[in-house]
ZAMARGU-4260 file (C-alpha; in steps of 0.2 Angstrom, whole numbers, plus 5000, padded with zeros to 4 digits):
<rodrens>
0) 6039/5177/5426 | 6028/5178/5411 | 6027/5192/5399 | 6011/5199/5407 | 6020/5199/5424
5) 6034/5209/5417 | 6023/5222/5410 | 6017/5226/5428 | 6034/5233/5432 | 6036/5244/5417
10) 6034/5262/5421 | 6019/5264/5410 | 6011/5248/5417 | 6013/5254/5435 | 6000/5268/5432
15) 5988/5257/5422 | 5988/5244/5436 | 5986/5257/5449 | 5971/5265/5440 | 5963/5248/5438
20) 5964/5244/5456 | 5956/5261/5461 | 5942/5258/5449 | 5939/5241/5456 | 5939/5247/5474
25) 5927/5261/5470 | 5915/5249/5462 | 5916/5237/5477 | 5912/5251/5489 | 5897/5257/5479
30) 5891/5239/5479 | 5893/5238/5497 | 5883/5254/5500 | 5869/5248/5490 | 5868/5232/5499
35) 5868/5241/5516 | 5855/5253/5511 | 5843/5240/5503 | 5828/5237/5514 | 5827/5220/5522
40) 5814/5207/5516 | 5803/5210/5532 | 5804/5229/5529 | 5799/5227/5511 | 5784/5215/5516
45) 5777/5227/5529 | 5759/5232/5525 | 5754/5250/5520 | 5743/5260/5532 | 5724/5257/5528
50) 5716/5271/5519 | 5702/5280/5528 | 5685/5275/5523 | 5676/5288/5512 | 5661/5288/5525
55) 5673/5294/5539 | 5680/5309/5529 | 5675/5326/5536 | 5663/5337/5527 | 5668/5354/5524
60) 5657/5369/5519 | 5654/5387/5520 | 5640/5394/5531 | 5632/5409/5538 | 5628/5414/5556
65) 5610/5417/5560 | 5599/5418/5577 | 5587/5405/5582 | 5571/5406/5573 | 5580/5416/5559
70) 5579/5434/5557 | 5562/5441/5559 | 5557/5457/5550 | 5544/5466/5560 | 5533/5477/5550
75) 5516/5486/5549 | 5502/5490/5537 | 5507/5499/5521 | 5503/5517/5518 | 5505/5521/5537
80) 5519/5533/5544 | 5529/5529/5559 | 5524/5541/5573 | 5536/5536/5587 | 5550/5523/5586
85) 5553/5515/5603 | 5569/5504/5600 | 5586/5506/5594 | 5599/5493/5587 | 5606/5481/5599
90) 5591/5483/5611 | 5583/5468/5619 | 5564/5466/5618 | 5552/5454/5625 | 5536/5446/5617
95) 5522/5459/5615 | 5533/5474/5619 | 5529/5490/5609 | 5542/5493/5596 | 5534/5508/5587
100) 5518/5518/5586 | 5511/5523/5569 | 5505/5541/5565 | 5487/5536/5566 | 5488/5530/5584
105) 5481/5546/5592 | 5466/5546/5580 | 5462/5528/5583 | 5465/5530/5602 | 5452/5544/5602
110) 5440/5533/5592 | 5442/5519/5604 | 5439/5531/5619 | 5422/5537/5610 | 5417/5519/5608
115) 5421/5515/5627 | 5411/5530/5632 | 5396/5524/5621 | 5397/5507/5630 | 5398/5515/5647
120) 5382/5525/5643 | 5373/5509/5636 | 5378/5500/5652 | 5371/5514/5663 | 5355/5514/5653
125) 5354/5495/5654 | 5356/5497/5673 | 5341/5509/5674 | 5331/5498/5663 | 5335/5483/5674
130) 5330/5492/5690 | 5313/5498/5682 | 5310/5480/5676 | 5313/5473/5693 | 5301/5486/5700
135) 5288/5481/5688 | 5291/5463/5693 | 5289/5467/5711 | 5273/5477/5708 | 5266/5462/5698
140) 5270/5451/5712 | 5262/5462/5725 | 5247/5463/5714 | 5246/5445/5714 | 5248/5443/5732
145) 5235/5457/5735 | 5223/5448/5723 | 5226/5431/5730 | 5224/5435/5749 | 5205/5441/5748
150) 5200/5427/5737 | 5208/5415/5749 | 5197/5423/5763 | 5182/5423/5752 | 5185/5404/5748
155) 5187/5400/5767 | 5171/5410/5771 | 5161/5402/5758 | 5167/5385/5762 | 5162/5388/5780
160) 5145/5393/5774 | 5143/5377/5764 | 5147/5367/5778 | 5134/5376/5789 | 5121/5374/5776
165) 5125/5356/5773 | 5123/5353/5792 | 5106/5362/5792 | 5101/5352/5777 | 5105/5336/5785
170) 5095/5341/5800 | 5080/5346/5789 | 5081/5330/5780 | 5080/5320/5797 | 5065/5331/5802
175) 5057/5328/5786 | 5059/5309/5787 | 5053/5309/5805 | 5037/5319/5800 | 5034/5308/5785
180) 5033/5293/5797 | 5022/5302/5810 | 5010/5308/5796 | 5008/5290/5790 | 5002/5286/5808
185) 4991/5301/5809 | 5002/5309/5823 | 5005/5326/5813 | 4995/5335/5800 | 4999/5337/5782
190) 5003/5355/5785 | 5017/5351/5797 | 5024/5339/5785 | 5023/5352/5771 | 5032/5364/5782
195) 5046/5352/5785 | 5047/5348/5766 | 5049/5367/5762 | 5062/5369/5775 | 5072/5354/5767
200) 5070/5361/5750 | 5075/5378/5755 | 5091/5371/5763 | 5095/5361/5748 | 5093/5376/5737
205) 5104/5386/5748 | 5117/5373/5747 | 5118/5373/5729 | 5118/5392/5728 | 5133/5392/5741
210) 5142/5379/5731 | 5140/5389/5715 | 5146/5404/5724 | 5162/5394/5730 | 5165/5389/5712
215) 5163/5407/5706 | 5176/5413/5719 | 5188/5399/5715 | 5187/5403/5696 | 5189/5422/5700
220) 5205/5418/5710 | 5212/5406/5697 | 5209/5420/5683 | 5217/5433/5694 | 5232/5422/5698
225) 5234/5418/5679 | 5234/5436/5675 | 5246/5441/5688 | 5258/5427/5683 | 5257/5433/5665
230) 5261/5451/5670 | 5276/5444/5680 | 5282/5434/5665 | 5280/5448/5654 | 5290/5460/5665
235) 5304/5447/5666 | 5304/5445/5647 | 5304/5463/5644 | 5319/5465/5656 | 5329/5452/5646
240) 5326/5458/5629 | 5326/5477/5632 | 5332/5489/5620 | 5346/5494/5632 | 5353/5476/5630
245) 5353/5478/5611 | 5362/5495/5613 | 5375/5486/5624 | 5379/5473/5611 | 5381/5486/5597
250) 5392/5497/5608 | 5403/5482/5613 | 5405/5477/5595 | 5410/5495/5590 | 5422/5495/5605
255) 5430/5479/5599 | 5432/5486/5581 | 5439/5502/5588 | 5451/5492/5599 | 5457/5481/5584
260) 5460/5497/5574 | 5470/5504/5588 | 5480/5488/5590 | 5485/5489/5572 | 5494/5506/5576
265) 5505/5498/5589 | 5519/5488/5582 | 5524/5474/5595 | 5538/5462/5595 | 5532/5445/5590
270) 5545/5436/5600 | 5559/5440/5612 | 5576/5444/5605 | 5588/5458/5600 | 5585/5472/5587
275) 5598/5468/5574 | 5594/5483/5562 | 5582/5497/5562 | 5575/5498/5544 | 5563/5514/5546
280) 5566/5530/5555 | 5553/5540/5564 | 5542/5549/5552 | 5545/5538/5537 | 5531/5529/5528
285) 5529/5511/5525 | 5528/5507/5507 | 5518/5493/5500 | 5528/5476/5498 | 5536/5473/5482
290) 5534/5454/5484 | 5553/5452/5485 | 5562/5445/5501 | 5566/5462/5507 | 5548/5469/5506
295) 5544/5487/5509 | 5535/5486/5526 | 5549/5481/5538 | 5552/5493/5553 | 5566/5482/5562
300) 5574/5466/5560 | 5573/5455/5576 | 5582/5439/5581 | 5585/5428/5596 | 5603/5430/5598
305) 5604/5420/5615 | 5605/5405/5604 | 5614/5406/5587 | 5615/5394/5573 | 5625/5391/5558
310) 5617/5387/5541 | 5630/5377/5532 | 5629/5374/5513 | 5634/5356/5511 | 5638/5350/5493
315) 5625/5339/5486 | 5638/5325/5484 | 5642/5326/5503 | 5624/5328/5510 | 5621/5309/5511
320) 5634/5308/5525 | 5627/5322/5535 | 5616/5316/5550 | 5607/5325/5564 | 5618/5324/5580
325) 5635/5325/5571 | 5648/5336/5579 | 5654/5351/5570 | 5667/5364/5572 | 5665/5383/5566
330) 5680/5394/5562 | 5682/5412/5555 | 5694/5426/5555 | 5681/5437/5564 | 5683/5427/5580
335) 5697/5418/5589 | 5698/5399/5591 | 5684/5387/5586 | 5666/5385/5591 | 5658/5368/5593
340) 5641/5364/5587 | 5629/5350/5584 | 5619/5346/5568 | 5601/5349/5572 | 5593/5348/5555
345) 5597/5342/5537 | 5588/5351/5524 | 5577/5342/5511 | 5579/5353/5496 | 5594/5356/5485
350) 5597/5373/5479 | 5611/5386/5474 | 5623/5392/5486 | 5621/5409/5494 | 5637/5410/5503
355) 5651/5412/5490 | 5669/5409/5492 | 5682/5423/5491 | 5692/5413/5479 | 5689/5420/5462
360) 5692/5403/5455 | 5679/5395/5465 | 5662/5389/5458 | 5649/5401/5462 | 5634/5391/5455
365) 5636/5376/5467 | 5621/5364/5471 | 5620/5363/5490 | 5609/5358/5504 | 5607/5368/5520
370) 5612/5360/5536 | 5607/5369/5552 | 5620/5368/5566 | 5616/5373/5584 | 5631/5382/5592
375) 5636/5376/5610 | 5642/5393/5614 | 5633/5408/5605 | 5641/5422/5614 | 5656/5425/5603
380) 5645/5427/5588 | 5629/5434/5596 | 5632/5451/5587 | 5638/5443/5570 | 5622/5438/5561
385) 5626/5433/5543 | 5644/5431/5546 | 5652/5419/5534 | 5661/5405/5543 | 5670/5389/5538
390) 5661/5373/5544 | 5669/5356/5547 | 5657/5341/5551 | 5663/5325/5557 | 5652/5310/5552
395) 5650/5297/5565 | 5657/5280/5559
</rodrens>
């Protein structure tokens, strides 16, 4: 046994050796634990999950609820006063339905009624003139007929006279020729020949006179017909351009003007929808517009709440990923659950945000683009126009 080995059995060395053994065992256990907890080579070589592409990241934005076609402010002419208000908030109206009557309605209604009465009088007078004109035309036609009938008879009689005289002239001519032949042979005397010559010349003269009379009768008839036709045309022309017709045109123009003024006193709904807010009460005046967005002439605010939209204010850095047809999800503490929507329009103009975050540290001067989203279910937010909502748009990969 060596000197070292002896030392192991000394009382002091016994504690030293025992401590060294304990330390050695502790280090061995620690090394074993590290070896067991160390990942295997296969595990350390496993690839990490691929990062989501930037184009697939969801677009988040704040937005506001508004009805289809936006909120329409229905107003009237400045300086007028509301006489009767016919609607209340929440009421549904249809296109053209009266919303209010202005104070000047009764006055303009009376003016319209006067204009209508004047038109009725003009129409009645025109009817009388028309009847008188028709009577004149009928009278002229009667005169024409009365004038034409005798002349036709005279023409027929004169034509018959000419025919008779022509026959007698032909017979006288034959007798004259026969007597001329007989006189040459000495069978008749010169006096007999002269008598036949006189008869022939007389008949020839009568024929010319009869033909002249026929021409005269024909000319008289033609002149009479021309005058009668002129009278008919004149009566017809007078009937068409009568003073009564001018009065009708004037009265109708006055009625149209009075009706237009009356229509201005009736405020009608420009579209179907729901009355969102009543801006003026009965008896209040419509002030001139100040040129701002609120104006001064609004009576009610109207919106088509059957179809609601969300106007999302998307950051200018995200708008390049927004596309028409992308799905969107709308949430808010004002209603439970989520409302699905579809991007319908992406704005073309960058501006400042109108919807501000409640976080005091948020940027209140953000550059955004308005993205319009059509809601697939409008009922939960039909009465929540201008509600601030949170929007999540999922771009399509």
